[in-house]
C-alpha positions as CSV (number, residue, x, y, z in Angstrom):
1,X,40.9,19.8,33.5
2,X,39.8,18.1,30.3
3,X,41.3,14.8,29.4
4,X,43.7,14.8,26.5
5,X,42.2,12.9,23.6
6,X,44.2,10.7,21.1
7,X,47.3,11.3,23.0
8,X,49.8,8.5,22.6
9,X,52.9,10.2,24.0
10,X,54.0,9.5,27.6
11,X,52.0,12.1,29.6
12,X,50.4,11.8,33.1
13,X,47.8,14.0,34.7
14,X,48.8,15.5,38.0
15,X,45.9,15.8,40.5
16,X,47.3,19.0,41.9
17,X,46.8,20.9,38.6
18,X,43.0,20.2,38.2
19,X,42.3,23.9,39.1
20,X,44.5,25.3,36.3
21,X,43.2,26.9,33.2
22,X,42.6,24.3,30.4
23,X,44.5,26.5,27.8
24,X,47.7,26.8,29.9
25,X,50.5,24.5,29.0
26,X,50.6,21.3,31.1
27,X,54.2,21.6,32.3
28,X,53.6,19.1,35.1
29,X,51.5,16.7,32.9
30,X,54.3,15.6,30.6
31,X,56.6,13.1,32.3
32,X,58.7,10.1,31.2
33,X,60.0,7.3,33.3
34,X,63.0,6.7,31.0
35,X,66.0,8.8,29.6
36,X,66.4,10.3,33.1
37,X,69.9,10.2,34.6
38,X,68.4,9.7,38.1
39,X,64.9,8.8,39.2
40,X,64.8,11.3,42.1
41,X,66.3,14.3,40.3
42,X,64.1,16.0,37.8
43,X,65.4,17.4,34.5
44,X,64.8,21.0,35.6
45,X,66.8,20.6,38.8
46,X,69.7,19.0,36.8
47,X,69.6,22.0,34.4
48,X,70.0,24.5,37.3
49,X,72.8,22.4,38.8
50,X,74.7,22.0,35.5
51,X,74.4,25.7,34.7
52,X,75.9,26.6,38.1
53,X,78.7,24.2,37.6
54,X,79.3,25.5,34.2
55,X,79.8,29.1,35.5
56,X,82.3,27.8,38.1
57,X,84.3,25.8,35.5
58,X,84.1,28.2,32.6
59,X,87.6,27.5,31.3
60,X,87.6,23.7,31.7
61,X,87.1,23.0,27.9
62,X,89.1,25.9,26.5
63,X,92.0,23.6,25.6
64,X,89.8,20.8,24.2
65,X,90.2,22.0,20.6
66,X,94.0,22.0,20.7
67,X,94.0,18.6,22.3
68,X,91.9,17.1,19.5
69,X,94.2,18.6,16.9
70,X,97.2,17.2,18.7
71,X,95.6,13.8,18.9
72,X,94.8,14.0,15.1
73,X,98.5,14.8,14.3
74,X,99.8,12.2,16.7
75,X,97.4,9.6,15.3
76,X,98.5,10.4,11.8
77,X,102.2,10.2,12.6
78,X,101.8,7.0,14.7
79,X,100.0,5.3,11.8
80,X,102.7,6.2,9.4
81,X,105.5,5.2,11.8
82,X,103.8,1.9,12.7
83,X,103.3,1.0,9.0
84,X,107.0,1.7,8.2
85,X,108.2,-0.2,11.3
86,X,106.1,-3.2,10.4
87,X,107.4,-3.2,6.8
88,X,111.1,-2.9,7.9
89,X,110.6,-5.5,10.6
90,X,109.1,-7.9,8.1
91,X,111.9,-7.4,5.6
92,X,114.6,-7.9,8.4
93,X,112.9,-11.1,9.6
94,X,112.6,-12.5,6.1
95,X,116.3,-11.9,5.4
96,X,117.3,-13.2,8.8
97,X,115.2,-16.4,8.4
98,X,116.7,-17.0,5.0
99,X,120.3,-16.7,6.3
100,X,119.5,-18.9,9.3
101,X,117.9,-21.6,7.1
102,X,121.0,-21.6,4.8
103,X,123.6,-21.8,7.6
104,X,122.0,-23.8,10.4
105,X,121.3,-27.5,9.8
106,X,120.4,-30.3,12.1
107,X,121.9,-33.8,12.2
108,X,119.6,-35.1,9.5
109,X,120.7,-32.4,7.1
110,X,117.4,-30.5,7.1
111,X,117.1,-26.8,7.5
112,X,116.6,-25.5,11.1
113,X,114.0,-22.7,11.1
114,X,112.6,-22.9,14.6
115,X,114.3,-19.7,15.8
116,X,113.0,-17.8,12.7
117,X,109.5,-19.0,13.5
118,X,109.9,-17.7,17.1
119,X,110.9,-14.3,15.9
120,X,107.8,-14.2,13.6
121,X,105.6,-15.0,16.6
122,X,107.3,-12.2,18.7
123,X,106.8,-9.7,15.9
124,X,103.1,-10.6,15.6
125,X,102.7,-10.5,19.4
126,X,104.3,-7.0,19.6
127,X,102.2,-5.8,16.8
128,X,99.1,-7.1,18.5
129,X,100.1,-5.4,21.8
130,X,100.7,-2.1,20.0
131,X,97.2,-2.1,18.7
132,X,95.8,-3.0,22.1
133,X,97.6,0.0,23.7
134,X,96.2,2.5,21.2
135,X,93.3,4.5,22.6
136,X,90.9,6.3,20.3
137,X,90.9,9.8,21.7
138,X,88.0,10.9,19.4
139,X,85.3,8.7,21.2
140,X,82.4,10.6,22.8
141,X,83.5,14.1,21.7
142,X,80.0,15.3,20.8
143,X,77.2,17.0,22.8
144,X,74.3,14.6,23.0
145,X,70.6,15.4,23.7
146,X,68.3,13.8,26.2
147,X,64.6,13.1,25.6
148,X,62.5,16.1,26.7
149,X,60.7,15.1,29.9
150,X,59.1,18.4,30.8
151,X,58.8,21.8,29.3
152,X,61.3,24.1,31.1
153,X,60.0,27.1,33.1
154,X,62.0,29.5,30.9
155,X,61.2,27.8,27.6
156,X,59.9,30.9,25.9
157,X,62.7,33.2,26.9
158,X,65.8,31.0,27.1
159,X,65.5,28.2,24.6
160,X,66.3,27.7,20.9
161,X,64.8,25.0,18.6
162,X,66.8,23.4,15.9
163,X,65.5,21.0,13.2
164,X,67.7,17.9,12.7
165,X,67.6,15.8,9.5
166,X,68.2,12.0,9.4
167,X,71.9,11.2,9.1
168,X,75.1,10.2,11.0
169,X,76.1,12.4,13.9
170,X,79.8,13.2,13.4
171,X,82.8,15.2,14.6
172,X,84.3,17.1,11.7
173,X,88.0,18.3,12.2
174,X,89.9,20.3,9.7
175,X,93.7,20.6,10.2
176,X,97.0,20.4,8.3
177,X,95.3,21.0,4.9
178,X,92.6,18.3,5.1
179,X,89.2,17.5,6.7
180,X,88.3,14.3,8.6
181,X,84.8,13.3,9.8
182,X,84.4,10.8,12.6
183,X,81.4,8.9,14.1
184,X,80.6,9.1,17.8
185,X,82.8,5.9,18.3
186,X,85.8,7.8,16.8
187,X,85.9,5.8,13.5
188,X,86.5,7.7,10.3
189,X,83.7,8.4,7.9
190,X,85.4,10.5,5.2
191,X,88.8,12.2,4.7
192,X,88.5,15.1,2.2
193,X,89.1,18.7,1.3
194,X,86.8,21.5,2.6
195,X,86.7,25.3,2.7
196,X,86.6,25.1,6.5
197,X,89.7,26.9,7.8
198,X,92.5,24.4,7.8
199,X,90.6,21.9,5.7
200,X,92.4,22.1,2.3
201,X,96.0,22.7,1.0
202,X,95.2,26.5,0.6
203,X,94.8,26.9,4.4
204,X,97.1,24.4,6.0
205,X,98.8,26.8,8.5
206,X,99.0,25.3,12.0
207,X,96.6,27.8,13.5
208,X,94.0,27.2,10.8
209,X,92.1,24.3,12.5
210,X,88.4,24.0,13.1
211,X,86.0,21.6,14.8
212,X,82.3,21.2,14.0
213,X,79.4,19.1,15.2
214,X,77.6,17.9,12.1
215,X,75.0,15.5,10.7
216,X,76.2,13.7,7.6
217,X,73.6,12.7,5.0
218,X,75.0,9.8,3.0
219,X,72.0,10.0,0.6
220,X,72.7,13.6,-0.4
221,X,76.5,13.9,0.4
222,X,75.8,16.9,2.6
223,X,77.2,17.8,6.0
224,X,74.6,19.8,8.1
225,X,76.4,22.0,10.6
226,X,74.7,21.5,14.0
227,X,77.2,23.3,16.2
228,X,80.8,24.8,16.2
229,X,83.4,24.0,18.9
230,X,86.4,25.7,17.2
231,X,86.9,28.0,14.2
232,X,90.2,29.0,12.8
233,X,92.0,28.1,16.0
234,X,89.5,30.0,18.2
235,X,87.7,27.6,20.6
236,X,84.0,28.1,21.4
237,X,83.5,25.3,23.9
238,X,83.0,27.7,26.7
239,X,80.7,30.1,24.7
240,X,76.9,30.0,25.0
241,X,74.6,28.4,22.4
242,X,73.3,31.8,21.2
243,X,76.8,33.0,20.3
244,X,77.8,29.7,18.7
245,X,74.8,29.7,16.4
246,X,75.4,33.3,15.5
247,X,79.0,32.4,14.7
248,X,77.9,29.6,12.3
249,X,75.6,31.9,10.4
250,X,78.2,34.7,10.2
251,X,81.0,32.4,8.9
252,X,78.7,30.8,6.3
253,X,78.3,34.3,4.7
254,X,82.1,34.8,4.7
255,X,83.1,31.5,3.2
256,X,81.4,29.5,0.5
257,X,80.9,26.0,2.0
258,X,77.9,25.1,-0.1
259,X,79.5,24.8,-3.5
260,X,81.4,21.6,-4.3
261,X,84.7,22.0,-6.1
262,X,88.3,20.8,-6.0
263,X,88.9,22.2,-2.6
264,X,85.5,21.7,-1.1
265,X,84.4,18.2,-1.8
266,X,81.1,18.2,0.2
267,X,78.4,20.8,0.8
268,X,78.2,22.2,4.3
269,X,74.9,24.0,5.3
270,X,73.7,25.3,8.6
271,X,70.6,23.9,10.3
272,X,67.4,26.1,10.6
273,X,66.6,27.4,14.1
274,X,64.3,29.7,15.9
275,X,63.5,31.0,19.4
276,X,60.9,29.0,21.3
277,X,58.3,31.8,21.3
278,X,54.7,30.5,20.5
279,X,54.1,32.2,17.2
280,X,57.6,31.6,15.8
281,X,57.7,28.0,17.0
282,X,54.3,27.2,15.4
283,X,55.5,28.4,12.0
284,X,58.9,26.7,12.5
285,X,57.4,23.3,13.2
286,X,54.8,23.3,10.4
287,X,57.3,24.5,7.7
288,X,58.6,21.8,5.3
289,X,60.9,23.9,3.1
290,X,63.9,24.1,5.4
291,X,66.6,22.9,3.0
292,X,65.1,23.3,-0.4
293,X,67.1,25.7,-2.6
294,X,70.1,25.9,-0.3
295,X,72.3,23.6,-2.4
296,X,72.2,23.3,-6.1
297,X,74.4,20.2,-6.7
298,X,72.7,17.8,-4.3
299,X,72.3,14.1,-5.0
300,X,68.7,12.9,-4.8
301,X,65.7,14.6,-3.0
302,X,66.2,16.2,0.4
303,X,64.0,14.7,3.1
304,X,62.3,17.0,5.6
305,X,63.8,17.0,9.2
306,X,62.5,14.3,11.5
307,X,63.7,15.5,14.9
308,X,63.8,18.8,16.7
309,X,66.4,19.6,19.4
310,X,65.9,22.3,22.1
311,X,69.0,24.1,23.4
312,X,69.3,26.2,26.5
313,X,70.8,29.5,25.3
314,X,73.3,29.6,28.2
315,X,74.6,26.1,27.6
316,X,78.3,25.7,26.8
317,X,79.3,22.8,24.5
318,X,79.2,19.9,27.0
319,X,80.7,16.5,26.0
320,X,78.1,13.7,26.4
321,X,74.5,13.8,27.4
322,X,73.0,16.9,29.1
323,X,69.5,18.2,30.0
324,X,70.5,21.6,28.5
325,X,70.0,19.9,25.1
326,X,66.8,17.9,24.6
327,X,65.1,16.3,21.7
328,X,61.7,15.2,20.4
329,X,60.5,14.0,17.0
330,X,58.6,16.6,15.0
331,X,55.3,14.8,15.6
332,X,55.9,14.5,19.3
333,X,56.8,18.2,19.4
334,X,53.5,19.2,17.7
335,X,51.5,17.2,20.2
336,X,53.5,18.4,23.2
337,X,53.4,22.0,22.2
338,X,49.8,22.1,21.2
339,X,48.7,23.9,24.4
340,X,51.8,26.0,24.6
341,X,51.4,27.4,21.1
342,X,47.6,27.3,21.3
343,X,47.2,27.5,17.5
344,X,49.0,24.4,16.3
345,X,46.8,21.7,14.7
346,X,47.1,18.2,16.1
């Protein structure tokens, strides 16, 4: 086998493959010592195991959408209640302290305020404890990709490639007539109106709630729709990738999410994707006009995508990192897939 020239990515040559055709893709050549969950277990083996577990536990995430909506409502109510409790408590403490300072005097004739000070300390302590007890239920609610270590055996027939632009990965939840976007750590990015079902006052029915996996571009004020976990109360956590991507494209034609207006404050656009067949993938990776012309009211120039994510078509929406969803930079992908596509220029 010919040695690979000018190859800076983490590849190793396997002595057992020296007899293979030089034009065939080096599936065993490409390895990485990092990003792997376990050193002994290869990515391909973990994929098979996770897919089997997924079939056995098909309904484990069906109620996840409803739980997130309930958490959102509870969080909203608790914040309002805590604010009102603190305000009332502070008013009561102030009036009580004033009464005590008027009535209670010590032998020297000075006002006695020690008890009032103790009450203040207790209120502050209770307030601090309340904040400590609060748990952010929105942490780690996204599907995260691993670094691609080796090309899967079923890459051509069972995988889909998606281009990902630079931005903030976020969980977008629409419910009760508003839309909230949150970072991976659960902190809020924006609260706004959107045409996503449940996301503005015109669609605030209880069943009208939706959950999306998006990339938020601060430079362009655009949310790129990466995946869908729930739409109009219908959960898709246990649906395969192929169906979820079809669902996104279908709903984008039914509802105008691109045009900004009073009830849709940000543009939402789907991410480009293609099946991992050699000819299609070659064209897909070399194209630089993925988002141009999709949105008319953008702020600033749209940069070309920098990352490509590969999804196994059978994968459900899995919370956390999974080998059924892997990523590379665009340049890494071009190098890695040179032999696979056979026509791609380095």
